[in-house]
N, C-alpha and C positions, 0 to 999 in steps of 0.2 A: 554819646549819641545813640549807640546801639541799644542802651538800656531804655531810652525814651521811645524807641520804635515799638509800636504795639505788636504783640504776639500774632494777632490775626493777619497783619500785613507780612510778617516774616513767614508765616505758614504759606501764604499765597505766593510769595517770591520764591521760596524754596521749592515749590512745586515745579518750577521751570529748570531747576538745576539737575545735571546728570548724576547718576548714582555715585560715581567716583568722587565728585565734588561734595555730595552730601555726606559721604563717609568722612572726608577730611573736615568738613564743617562740624560734624558731630563730636569731633575730638577736641574742639576749641574750648568748650565750657559745658557745664551741666545744663545750662539753659538751652544751648544749641543742640545738645544731645537729645533733649526732650522734644525740641521743635523739629528735628530731622527725622526722628523715628517714624512718624506717620507716613513719610514719603519713602524712606529706605525700605520699610517692610510692607509697602502697599500691595506688592505683587508677589505671589508665591508660585513657583514652578515645582511640580512633583512628578516623579517618574517611578511608579510602583513596581514595574516589571518590564521585560522585553517580550516581543511577540516573534516567535520563530515558527518554522515548519512543524515543530512538535507541540505548538501551542504556547502557553504562558511560561516564560522562563525568568528565573530570578538571577540577580548578580551572585557572585561568590559570597559565602557566609560573612566574610570580613566586610564586604561592601554593603550587604544587607544590614549589618549592625551599624555601620556608619550612616546609612540612609535613615534608619530608625532613630538614631540620636538626633539627626538634623530635623526630622519630623517632630520629635518631642520638643525641640527648641521652638519651632514655629507655632506649635500648639500651646505653648506656655502662656500663662496669664499676662506676662510682660510683653509678649509679641503678638499673639493671636488677634486682639482687638483692632490692630492696625491694618490687617489684611483686607483689601478691597477687591482684588482680582486674583483668581486662582486658575491655573491651567494644569490639567492632569493628562499626561500623555506617556506612552511607552518610551523607554530609553532605546536608542539605537543598539542593536545587539552586536556584541563582539565575542567571538567564540572563546577567547581566553578569559573573559570576565563574566560569563553567564553559566548557569548550571540548572539542571532539573531539580524539582523539589516536590515533596509531598504536601507542602504548604505554599502553593504558588501565590496565594492572596494575602500573605502575612503582612506585607506593607500596605496593600490597598485596604485591608480590613482595619488596620490601625488608623489609617487616614479617615475612613468613613466613621469610625467610632469616636474620633476626636474632633470631627469637623464642626460640631456645634460650638466649639470654642471660637470659631470665626464669626463672631456676632456682628461684625461690620461688613462681612462679605457681600458684595453687590453683584459680581459677575463670575460665573464658573463656566469654563470650557473643558469638555472632556473628549478624548479621542481614543478609541479602542479600549474603553473602560468596560470591565465586566461588572455590571451592577448587581447589588444584593439588596435584600429587603431592608436591612439596617441602613445601608448607604442611602437609599432613596427616602426612607423615613426621616433620617437626620437632615437631609437636604430640605425637606419640606418644613422643617422646624426653624430654619434660619430666618430671623426676623427681617433682614435687609436684602436678601437675595432676590434681585429683580430680573436678572438676565441669566438664562441657562442655555448653553449651546452644546449639543450632543452629536458627536460624529462616530460612526462605525462602532456602535455599541452592541453588547450582548448581555445575557443573563449569566452570572458566574456559574461555573461548572458545579453541579450539585446543589444549586440554589433554586428557589422558586420565589416569584414576586406576587403578592396579593395587592393588586392595584386598587381594589375597593377600599382598602384601609389607608390609602395615601391621599395627600392634598398638597397642592402648591399654590395656595391662595394669594401669596405675595408676588408671584411672577408677573412681570409686565412684558417680558420678551422671552419667547421660547423658539429656539432654532434647532431643527433636526434636518440638516441638509442631506440630500440623497445623491447617490452615484449609481450609474447604470449597473455596475458590477456588484453593488451592495445588496446583500440579503439579510437585513437585520432580523434578529430573533425576537425583538420586541415590536409589537404592532403599534404603528404610529397612532392609530385611533385610540389606544388606551391612555394616551397622554391628555387628550382633550378634556375628559371629565375631571382631571386633576386641577384644572385652571379655574380661576374666577373670571368668567368671560367679560365682566364689566370693568376689569382692571387691565386686561391685556392690550398693549399698544402695538406689538409687533409679533408676527408669526412667520416661521419658515418651515414648511411641511411638504411631504410627498403625497401625491394623489395617484399611487400606483399599486394595484393589487399584487400580491395578497396582503401587503403591509400598508396599504393606502387607507384613505378615510371614506367612511360611508357618509356622503354629503347630507343625506336626510337626517342623520343623527347628530349633526354638528349644530350647536346652539348659535344664536346671533351674538356677534362680538361688537357691541355698539361703540366702543372706544378705539378699536384697532385701526391705526392709520397706515401701517406698512405690512404688506403681505408678499411673501415669496413662495411660489408653488412650483413643484416639479411634477410633470405629468407626461404620459405617453401621448403622442400626437393623435393616435387613433381614438383616444377618449377625450380629446380636448372639448368638444361641444358640451357633453354631459357634465364633465368635471368643472367647467367654468361657471356652472350654476352656483358654485360655492361663493361667487362674488356677491350674491344677494345677501349673504350672511354678514357682510361687512359694510354697513351703510356709511361709515365715516372714512372709508379707505381713500388715501391720498397718494400712496406709493405702491405700485404693483409690479412685481417681477415674475414673469412666467418662463420657466425653463423646460426644455425638452429633455425627457429622460433618456432618449435614444442617442441624441447628439451625433447622428450620422447623416447619410444622404437623404434619409426620410424627411429630415427637417428642411433640407434644401428644396425638395420637390413636392412637399405637401402643398395641396392647392387650397387649403383653408376650408375644405368641404365640411358642412355641418354647422359652421359658425352662424349662418343666417337663421338657424333655429333659435338662437338666443334672443331673448326679449330685451330691447335696449332699456326698458324701464327697470330691469333687474341689475343693470350695470351701475357701478358707483359714480354718481354724478359729480362728486367732489374730487375725483381722481385728477391729480396734476402732474404725476410722474409715472412713466411706463417703460419697462424694459422687457423685450421679448422678441418674438419672431415677426418678420415683415408681413406674413400672411394675415396677421390679426389686425393690421392697421385700419382696414375699413370698419372694424368693430369699435376701435378705441378713439380714432381721430375725431368723430363727431361729438365726443364727450365735451361738455361746455367749458371745463376748467383745465383741460390737459394742455400743458405748456412745455413739458420736459420729456424728450423721447430718446430712448436708446434701443438700437436695433442690432441684433446679432448678425454674424457673418452671412452674407447673401450675394447673389449675382445682382449687379445694379440693373440689368435688364429686367429681371423678375421683379425687383423692387419697384421700378418705375411703371412696369406693366400693371402691378397691383394698384398703384395710385393713379392710373390713367383717368383723367377727367376730374380728379380731386384737387382741392387746395387746402392748405393747412396754415392759415394766417395767424392762428393763435400760438403756434409752436415757436418758442423763443430759444430753446436749447435742443440741439440735435447731435447725437453721437451715433455713428454707424460704421460697420466694418464691411467693406466691399471687396469682391474678388479682384477687381481692377478699377481704375479710374481714368476717365478721359474728359476732355473739355465739354463735350456734349452732355455727359452724365452730370457734371457739376453744374452746368448752366440750367439743366432741367430741374435739378435738386433745388436750386435757388428760386426757380419759378414757383415750384410747389410750396416751399417753405419761405414765403416772401417776407416774413417779419422776424426771421431768425436773427438772434444777436450773437450767438456763439455756436460754432460748428467744430466737431472733432471727428475726423475721418481716419480710419486705419485701413490701409490698402494691404491686404494679406498676400502672402506668397502664392501666386496663381500659376506657378509652373505646372504645365499639364492641364490647365483649366479648359483648353480647347477640346479636350476629350469629353468633358462633362457638360459644357455649355456651348450653345451655338452663338458665338460672339464674332460678328462680322469684323474682319480686319484686325483681330487680336492675335498677336504672335507671342506665345509665352517665352520664346527665346530672345525677344526684344527686351533685355533686362533693364533698359532705362525707363520702361513703362511710360514713355512720353512725358517724363517729368518736366522738361522745359516748357512743353506746350501747356501743361496744367498751370505752371507758374505764370505764364503769360496770361492765361485766363484769369488768374487771381488779380493781376495788375489791371486788367481791362473791365472786369465785370463782377466785382464783389457787390452784394446788396448794400444799400446805404445803411441798413440797420445793423450790419455786422460789426461787432466789437472785439470778438475773440475768434481766432481761427487756428486750429491745430491739425496738421496732416502728417502721417507717418507711413512711409512705404516700408512695410514690415517684411522685407525679404531676408532670407537667411544665408545669403551669399554676398560676396563683395561686388560692388559696382564695378563692372569690368572696364568701363570707359571713364574718362575724367568726370569728376563730380560736376553736376550743373552749378552755375554761379548762384548758389542760394543767397549769399549775402547781397549780391547786386539786385536780385529779384525782391528780396525782403525789403531792402531800402526803398525800391520803387513802389512796392505794395503799400508800405506804411505811409509814404509821402503822399500818394494819390488819394488814399482812402482816409480822410481825416477822422472819421468815427472809429476806425480800427485802432485799438490801444494795445493789443497783444497778438503776437504771431509766433507759432511754434512749427518748425519744419524738421523732419527727421528722415533718415534713410540708413541703410546698414552702416554702422560705425560713425554716423555723423548726426549732429543735432545743432539747430540754430534757434535761439530764442531772442525775440525782439520786442521791446516794451517802449511805449510812448507815454511820456509824462510831461505835461505843460509844454507841449509842442516839440519837446526834445526826444530823440530816438536813441535808445541804448540797446546794443545787441551783444550776445555772447554765443560763441560756437565752440563745439567740441569735436575733435577728429580722433579716430582710433590711432593709437600708436603702434609701432611694429611689434611690441612685445605683449600687448594687453587687449587684443581685439575682442576676445570672448567677454571679458569683464566689462569693457566699455559698451559693447552691444547690449549686454544684459542690463546694464545701468540705464542705457538710453530707452530700452523697452519699458523698464519700470518707471522711468521719467515720464513717458508718454501716458501711462495709466493715471498718473496724478497731475496731468498737465494743466488742469484748471487751477489747481493751487499754485503751480509754478507760474502760470501766466499772470495770476493776480498778485504774485509776491515779488520778492527781490532776487537778484542773482546771487 
């Protein structure tokens, strides 16, 4: 039977098997050994050094030799062609297993010199990698490398890079995420000329001097559909002119470089200077600050909206008098949530089919926001009142609802009767097919299928509160997949 099963189908099926199972399957026969190899060796993790206060540190000579032998194995003709994904990061430093060296890049250089053997490599992620001319030159020669993500990079000590001699013509996705504390030694703008603009589908870049981009020097990217940009708020109006360079843009994420109170209190000044005709008319997904909503909501194809942490009063004030009947998916993080806020939210976004709300830990918020009647010591955050609102006034269009009270302390009173409310919500609103409710140490998921309601809840045990709370928080981040899947 197995002999009559085509290899193509076996390859597809084996792609869903965990690595331990693949290793066992490979031992059964020569045929399955060959079929398993493309999956077993598809991803390569490499750690060329550690980063300490003294700079680049190497493992002990014995461990360096062992790492070099492992690298040689992966770069061999029998293995290298199977590698599709590669991640290069420093190893966590342990004082007993690291040492200084007059050749700190011995492993990294060996990797860069041999990387051309990874002819099937599609995606490379690097973190705290010290690039060299040889390394970047060889990356540019990889025929199938289409995704490159670079985090916290530098030029190798004693090295110089001639960007004019480089080319990354095959890249379709370049990601250079930025952090406020980061001061990269490589100018982001030097990477743009290395790309074939008519091939790039996704970009993630910083617009922050001195390592930001000169917008006037950026070519048009006619095929790019996804753009993530990091920028200081004070320069938002002039930097957002970059959007005119992406006529096919469908997914835009705009992140604040400062990530502080400035983002909360910025009044959106200067955005009115932008010309709407320069904005991407095809945009259907936006992630960013609430202050930019008057700019993006009028776009004709926008249906998916994600807004970062904000005061709901400021959020609603910004949208006063506006309606957004085209928005079908809304994700937002509020400092607090009450019935009035939720009802107004549903009035503005009247056609929404799925809503995900994270209520962040607002202890002390009364010092920063003028919130009538809000008491940060009232740890129940009026949860029962909100649940009653869900029972009485969910929009008829609502199909999926997820709400997480993201406090970092235990609920001091008895938990609200989530299960009772969830059953009432699901029964009353026939169009609602998925509900996710969570609070510190507790989560409830309820699904409706063919008129039947199935629910599952998890409660923190006495011995594992931290692990469970962490899992629940991660659970919420991917709640759309959870809501649409099985328990």
